[in-house]
C-alpha positions as CSV (number, residue, x, y, z in Angstrom):
1,M,-33.5,0.1,-35.9
2,T,-35.0,1.7,-32.7
3,E,-33.2,2.4,-29.6
4,N,-34.7,-0.9,-28.3
5,G,-33.2,-2.9,-30.8
6,P,-30.5,-5.0,-30.3
7,A,-28.4,-2.0,-31.9
8,G,-29.4,0.2,-29.1
9,R,-29.4,-2.3,-25.7
10,G,-25.5,-3.2,-27.4
11,R,-24.4,0.5,-27.1
12,R,-26.3,0.8,-23.8
13,W,-24.4,-2.2,-22.5
14,R,-21.2,-1.0,-24.5
15,G,-21.5,2.5,-22.6
16,A,-22.4,1.1,-19.3
17,G,-19.1,-1.7,-19.7
18,L,-17.1,1.7,-20.3
19,A,-18.7,3.0,-17.4
20,G,-17.8,0.2,-15.0
21,C,-14.0,0.3,-16.4
22,A,-13.8,4.4,-15.8
23,V,-14.6,4.0,-12.1
24,L,-12.7,0.6,-11.6
25,L,-9.7,2.7,-12.9
26,A,-10.7,5.6,-10.6
27,G,-8.7,3.5,-7.2
28,P,-5.3,3.0,-9.3
29,A,-5.3,6.6,-10.7
30,V,-5.1,8.0,-7.4
31,L,-2.7,5.5,-6.1
32,T,-0.5,6.3,-9.3
33,V,-0.5,9.6,-8.2
34,V,-0.1,9.2,-4.2
35,R,3.3,7.1,-5.6
36,L,4.6,9.8,-7.7
37,L,3.9,12.6,-4.8
38,G,4.9,10.6,-2.1
39,W,1.6,11.4,-0.2
40,D,1.6,8.4,1.9
41,D,4.9,9.5,3.9
42,G,3.3,10.0,7.1
43,T,-0.7,9.8,6.3
44,W,-3.4,7.3,6.3
45,W,-2.5,6.4,2.3
46,A,0.3,4.6,3.5
47,L,-2.6,1.5,4.2
48,P,-3.6,1.6,0.4
49,M,-0.4,2.0,-1.0
50,A,0.8,-1.6,0.2
51,G,-1.7,-2.9,-2.8
52,L,-0.6,-1.0,-5.5
53,P,1.1,-4.3,-7.3
54,Y,-2.8,-6.0,-6.9
55,A,-3.8,-2.5,-8.4
56,A,-1.1,-3.3,-11.6
57,V,-3.4,-6.1,-12.1
58,L,-6.7,-4.7,-12.0
59,C,-5.2,-2.3,-14.6
60,V,-4.1,-5.1,-17.0
61,V,-7.5,-6.3,-16.4
62,V,-9.4,-3.0,-17.6
63,L,-7.0,-2.2,-20.4
64,A,-8.1,-5.5,-22.1
65,V,-12.0,-5.2,-21.5
66,A,-11.6,-1.7,-22.5
67,V,-9.7,-2.7,-25.2
68,G,-12.8,-5.7,-26.3
69,L,-15.2,-2.6,-26.0
70,R,-13.5,0.0,-28.2
71,G,-13.2,2.4,-25.7
72,R,-10.2,4.9,-26.6
73,W,-10.1,7.2,-24.1
74,V,-11.0,4.5,-21.3
75,G,-8.1,2.1,-22.6
76,G,-5.5,4.6,-23.2
77,V,-5.9,5.9,-19.5
78,A,-5.8,2.4,-18.4
79,A,-3.1,1.5,-20.8
80,A,-0.8,4.2,-19.7
81,L,-1.6,3.3,-15.5
82,V,-0.4,-0.1,-16.7
83,A,3.1,1.8,-18.7
84,L,4.0,3.4,-15.1
85,Q,3.0,0.1,-13.3
86,L,5.5,-2.1,-15.1
87,W,8.1,0.7,-14.5
88,W,8.3,0.3,-11.1
89,L,7.0,-4.1,-11.0
90,V,9.1,-5.2,-13.9
91,P,12.7,-4.6,-12.1
92,R,11.7,-6.8,-9.1
93,F,11.7,-9.4,-11.5
94,L,15.2,-9.0,-12.7
95,P,18.1,-10.1,-11.6
96,D,20.8,-7.3,-11.0
97,G,24.7,-8.1,-12.1
98,G,26.1,-11.1,-11.8
99,A,26.9,-13.4,-9.2
100,P,29.3,-13.0,-6.4
101,P,32.6,-14.4,-7.0
102,A,33.0,-17.9,-5.2
103,G,35.4,-16.8,-2.7
104,A,33.5,-14.2,-1.2
105,P,32.8,-14.7,2.4
106,R,29.4,-15.7,3.3
107,L,26.4,-14.2,5.7
108,R,23.5,-16.2,6.6
109,V,20.8,-13.3,8.0
110,A,17.1,-14.5,9.7
111,T,14.5,-12.1,10.4
112,S,11.4,-13.7,12.4
113,N,8.6,-11.0,13.9
114,N,8.0,-13.3,16.8
115,F,4.1,-12.3,17.2
116,M,4.3,-10.3,20.6
117,G,6.6,-13.3,21.7
118,Q,3.7,-15.5,20.6
119,V,6.2,-17.9,17.9
120,S,7.1,-21.5,18.5
121,P,10.6,-21.1,20.0
122,K,11.3,-25.0,18.7
123,A,10.5,-23.6,15.1
124,L,12.7,-20.8,15.3
125,V,15.6,-22.7,16.8
126,D,14.8,-25.5,13.8
127,L,14.8,-22.7,11.4
128,V,18.6,-21.5,12.6
129,R,19.6,-24.4,12.9
130,E,18.4,-26.2,9.5
131,Q,19.3,-22.9,7.7
132,R,22.8,-22.0,9.3
133,I,22.2,-19.1,10.1
134,D,24.9,-16.8,11.6
135,V,22.3,-13.9,12.7
136,L,18.8,-13.4,13.5
137,A,17.1,-10.6,13.9
138,V,13.6,-11.2,15.8
139,E,11.0,-8.6,16.5
140,E,7.9,-8.3,18.9
141,Q,10.4,-10.2,21.0
142,S,8.7,-10.3,25.0
143,D,11.1,-11.2,28.3
144,S,9.0,-14.5,28.3
145,A,9.9,-14.9,24.7
146,A,13.5,-14.7,24.9
147,A,13.6,-16.8,28.2
148,A,12.0,-19.5,26.2
149,L,14.2,-19.3,23.0
150,D,17.0,-19.2,25.6
151,A,15.2,-22.9,26.9
152,A,14.9,-24.0,23.1
153,G,18.6,-24.1,22.8
154,I,19.2,-20.5,20.7
155,R,22.0,-20.3,23.0
156,E,23.8,-23.3,22.0
157,L,24.1,-21.8,18.4
158,L,23.7,-18.2,18.4
159,P,25.7,-17.2,22.0
160,H,26.2,-13.2,21.2
161,R,22.9,-11.3,21.4
162,E,22.4,-7.4,21.5
163,R,19.1,-6.6,23.3
164,P,18.6,-2.7,24.5
165,E,16.8,-2.1,27.4
166,G,13.3,-0.9,26.9
167,T,13.1,-2.4,23.2
168,D,11.2,-5.2,21.5
169,S,13.8,-6.2,18.9
170,A,17.0,-8.5,19.2
171,L,20.5,-9.8,17.3
172,Y,21.5,-13.2,18.1
173,T,24.8,-14.0,16.4
174,R,27.5,-16.9,16.3
175,L,30.1,-15.0,14.8
176,P,32.6,-13.5,17.1
177,V,31.1,-9.4,17.7
178,G,33.3,-6.4,17.3
179,S,32.9,-2.7,18.7
180,A,30.0,-1.5,20.8
181,A,26.6,-1.3,19.0
182,D,26.8,2.2,17.1
183,P,24.0,4.9,18.7
184,A,23.5,6.6,15.4
185,W,21.2,3.8,14.6
186,P,17.8,4.3,16.1
187,T,17.3,0.0,16.9
188,A,19.2,-3.2,18.0
189,N,22.7,-3.4,15.9
190,L,25.8,-4.7,16.9
191,T,28.9,-5.3,14.5
192,V,30.0,-8.6,13.6
193,D,33.3,-10.4,11.7
194,V,32.5,-11.7,8.3
195,G,36.1,-13.2,7.2
196,G,38.0,-10.5,8.1
197,H,35.2,-7.9,7.1
198,P,33.5,-5.5,9.8
199,V,29.7,-5.9,9.0
200,Q,27.3,-3.6,10.6
201,L,23.4,-5.3,11.3
202,V,20.6,-3.5,12.3
203,A,17.5,-4.8,13.4
204,V,14.3,-2.9,12.5
205,H,11.0,-2.6,13.5
206,T,8.8,0.1,12.5
207,Y,5.4,0.8,13.9
208,Y,2.8,0.2,12.1
209,P,1.0,2.6,10.0
210,L,-3.0,1.2,10.9
211,G,-2.4,2.5,14.2
212,D,0.3,5.4,13.7
213,A,0.9,6.2,9.9
214,R,2.8,9.8,11.4
215,R,5.0,7.4,14.0
216,W,5.5,5.2,11.3
217,A,6.8,7.4,9.0
218,D,8.7,8.7,11.8
219,D,10.5,5.4,12.6
220,L,11.7,5.2,8.2
221,H,12.9,8.7,8.9
222,R,15.1,8.2,11.6
223,L,16.5,5.4,9.9
224,R,17.1,7.1,6.8
225,A,19.1,10.2,9.3
226,A,20.9,7.9,10.6
227,A,22.0,6.2,7.1
228,P,24.2,8.3,5.5
229,G,28.1,7.3,5.5
230,R,26.8,3.6,7.5
231,T,25.0,1.8,4.8
232,R,28.4,0.2,2.7
233,D,29.0,-2.3,5.6
234,A,25.1,-2.3,6.8
235,V,22.7,-5.1,6.9
236,L,19.1,-3.9,7.9
237,L,16.2,-6.7,8.5
238,G,13.4,-7.2,9.9
239,D,9.8,-5.8,10.2
240,F,9.5,-2.9,8.0
241,N,5.8,-2.5,7.9
242,A,6.5,-1.4,4.4
243,T,6.7,-2.3,1.0
244,L,9.0,-1.2,-1.7
245,D,6.0,1.7,-3.1
246,H,6.0,3.4,0.4
247,A,8.0,7.0,0.4
248,P,9.9,6.5,3.4
249,M,11.2,3.0,2.3
250,R,11.8,4.4,-1.4
251,D,13.8,7.2,0.7
252,L,16.0,4.5,2.4
253,L,16.8,2.8,-0.2
254,D,18.2,5.5,-1.9
255,T,20.8,6.6,1.1
256,G,22.6,3.0,-0.6
257,L,21.0,0.3,0.2
258,A,19.6,-2.6,-2.0
259,D,16.5,-4.8,-0.8
260,T,17.5,-8.6,-1.0
261,H,14.6,-9.4,-3.0
262,E,14.6,-7.2,-5.5
263,E,18.2,-7.7,-6.2
264,L,17.8,-11.1,-6.9
265,G,14.5,-10.8,-9.0
266,A,12.9,-12.2,-7.1
267,G,9.2,-10.7,-7.5
268,L,6.8,-10.3,-5.5
269,F,6.9,-12.7,-2.3
270,P,4.6,-11.3,0.5
271,T,5.7,-12.1,4.3
272,W,1.8,-10.8,5.8
273,P,-0.2,-11.6,7.2
274,E,0.5,-16.0,7.9
275,H,-2.1,-17.3,10.0
276,H,-2.9,-14.0,11.6
277,P,-6.4,-14.2,14.1
278,D,-8.0,-10.9,12.5
279,F,-7.5,-12.6,8.8
280,R,-8.7,-16.1,9.1
281,G,-8.0,-18.0,5.9
282,V,-6.5,-14.8,4.0
283,P,-2.9,-15.9,2.8
284,P,-0.1,-13.4,3.1
285,V,-0.4,-10.6,0.8
286,I,2.0,-7.8,0.9
287,Q,5.8,-7.9,1.5
288,I,7.0,-6.0,5.1
289,D,9.6,-7.9,6.1
290,H,13.1,-7.3,4.3
291,V,16.6,-7.2,4.1
292,L,18.3,-4.3,3.2
293,H,22.6,-4.3,2.7
294,G,25.0,-2.0,1.4
295,S,27.2,-1.8,-1.5
296,A,30.0,-3.9,0.0
297,L,27.6,-7.1,0.0
298,A,25.6,-8.4,-2.6
299,A,23.0,-10.8,-2.7
300,V,23.2,-14.7,-2.9
301,A,20.1,-16.6,-2.1
302,V,16.7,-15.2,-0.2
303,S,13.1,-17.4,0.9
304,E,10.5,-16.8,3.3
305,H,9.2,-19.5,6.0
306,A,6.6,-20.2,7.8
307,L,6.7,-20.6,11.8
308,A,4.3,-21.9,14.2
309,R,2.4,-18.7,15.9
310,S,3.8,-16.4,13.6
311,D,2.0,-13.7,11.7
312,H,5.1,-13.0,9.6
313,R,6.7,-15.3,7.7
314,A,10.6,-15.6,8.1
315,V,13.5,-14.1,6.0
316,V,16.4,-15.8,5.6
317,A,19.2,-14.4,3.2
318,E,22.3,-15.0,1.9
319,L,25.0,-12.4,1.1
320,A,28.3,-12.0,0.2
321,V,30.9,-9.4,1.3
322,V,32.4,-8.1,-2.0
323,G,34.0,-4.7,-0.5
């Protein structure tokens, strides 16, 4: 039988298919190395790293094709990449531990990036009212947006606030405010009393890696530097511009913080972009808004909410004070 016969054509198609699989695996393989070595810390690798969970999906598809084509080496590489990806991703779908004690004091928090002050103030006030929020963190909050939020009635719901001069982040709360802001934290922060237990709230808004990856990493490094000895009773919430796959974010979590979504096994819930003018028609694809907490608190519930004229979904979390 000649090479131009059915068998020859089959071999050529199989070879082309396996070559295509190898090409498709190159991207996930590189991202895997970058994650293992932390090369996204302050470099442009931070941008593709945000899409690492989608690389896992691609690896599963390539593995299935490679098995069908009986490509031993390509299939082996794909299987190894899938195993690594599952090692990183599966814990995000598995809840940690049991439910907190029923009588433990509860704290309901929310974070909203207000998209350069363009968010609908009514939508944000409605969210606070409907979700019975105790503490609200806002990012990209201009002076005019803060005034509009006041006019919409935020003071009636959350009368206390902390908004340092020269920052675009603020904290609003209805709970009694304790000690003054801790200057060790590089962002807006305050302490509230939750059932007789002081809880430190820290609003987070890091620079975005597309604008300056080094500055983005430095913002997370400053949080990491402030965290030792301060995380047990702390809640850090806001727009981290980072996923759980970014090295600086993982370093921050290693100080004793837990991500609420991961703790509850909530999986992957993207928060950006939501109706962004530069990404019309694109649904949220990456999760960069988080609620982190220390060991004195435990996650009870978490949800995401679209707000009119914001390019981020707000995140609402309920936490229990357990220690």
